[in-house]
C-alpha positions as CSV (number, residue, x, y, z in Angstrom):
1,M,87.8,99.7,110.6
2,N,90.3,97.2,112.0
3,L,94.1,97.5,111.5
4,R,94.2,95.1,108.6
5,G,91.6,97.4,107.0
6,I,93.7,100.5,107.5
7,V,97.0,98.9,106.0
8,A,94.7,97.7,103.0
9,T,93.2,100.9,102.4
10,N,96.5,102.8,102.8
11,L,98.4,100.2,100.6
12,R,95.9,100.9,97.8
13,H,96.0,104.8,98.4
14,L,99.9,104.9,98.1
15,R,100.2,102.4,95.1
16,H,97.5,104.5,93.3
17,A,99.6,107.6,94.1
18,K,102.6,106.0,92.5
19,G,100.6,105.1,89.3
20,L,101.5,101.4,90.0
21,S,99.5,98.0,89.2
22,Q,99.3,95.5,91.8
23,E,101.4,93.5,89.4
24,E,104.2,96.2,88.9
25,L,104.4,96.9,92.7
26,A,104.9,93.3,93.5
27,D,107.4,92.7,90.5
28,R,109.6,95.7,92.0
29,A,109.2,94.4,95.6
30,G,110.2,90.9,94.5
31,I,107.1,89.3,95.7
32,N,104.3,87.2,94.2
33,R,101.9,89.1,92.1
34,N,98.8,88.0,93.8
35,Y,100.0,89.0,97.2
36,I,99.5,92.8,96.8
37,G,96.0,92.2,95.8
38,M,95.5,89.7,98.9
39,L,96.6,92.3,101.3
40,E,94.3,95.2,99.7
41,R,91.4,92.7,99.8
42,E,92.3,91.9,103.5
43,E,92.6,88.4,102.8
44,N,96.3,88.3,104.2
45,A,98.1,90.0,106.9
46,A,101.6,91.5,106.0
47,T,104.7,91.1,108.2
48,V,106.7,94.1,109.2
49,D,109.4,93.0,106.9
50,M,107.1,92.9,103.9
51,L,105.5,96.3,104.6
52,E,109.0,97.6,104.8
53,R,110.0,96.1,101.2
54,I,106.7,97.2,99.9
55,A,107.3,101.0,101.3
56,I,110.6,101.1,99.7
57,V,109.5,100.6,96.3
58,L,106.3,102.9,97.1
59,D,109.1,105.6,98.6
60,A,106.9,106.0,101.2
61,D,107.7,105.8,105.4
62,P,106.1,102.5,106.4
63,I,104.3,104.5,109.3
64,E,101.9,105.6,106.4
65,F,100.3,102.1,106.1
66,F,98.8,102.7,109.7
67,R,97.4,106.2,109.3
68,R,93.7,106.6,109.6
69,R,92.3,108.4,106.7
70,S,89.2,110.3,107.2
């Protein structure tokens, strides 16, 4: 799995763990509601700044986006 796929998988996992929809996460992060879906479908690659904003909303360490899950 490439890095974009790892980030997408981890974003989805962290979002589900918080019980948030894509729209709720985007709203809380102050970003376009379609953007989270695009990240999760690997259609877009997030900047470090954007991952930081999303991590804050998810109350997660940004490094969690890059961990390989078995």
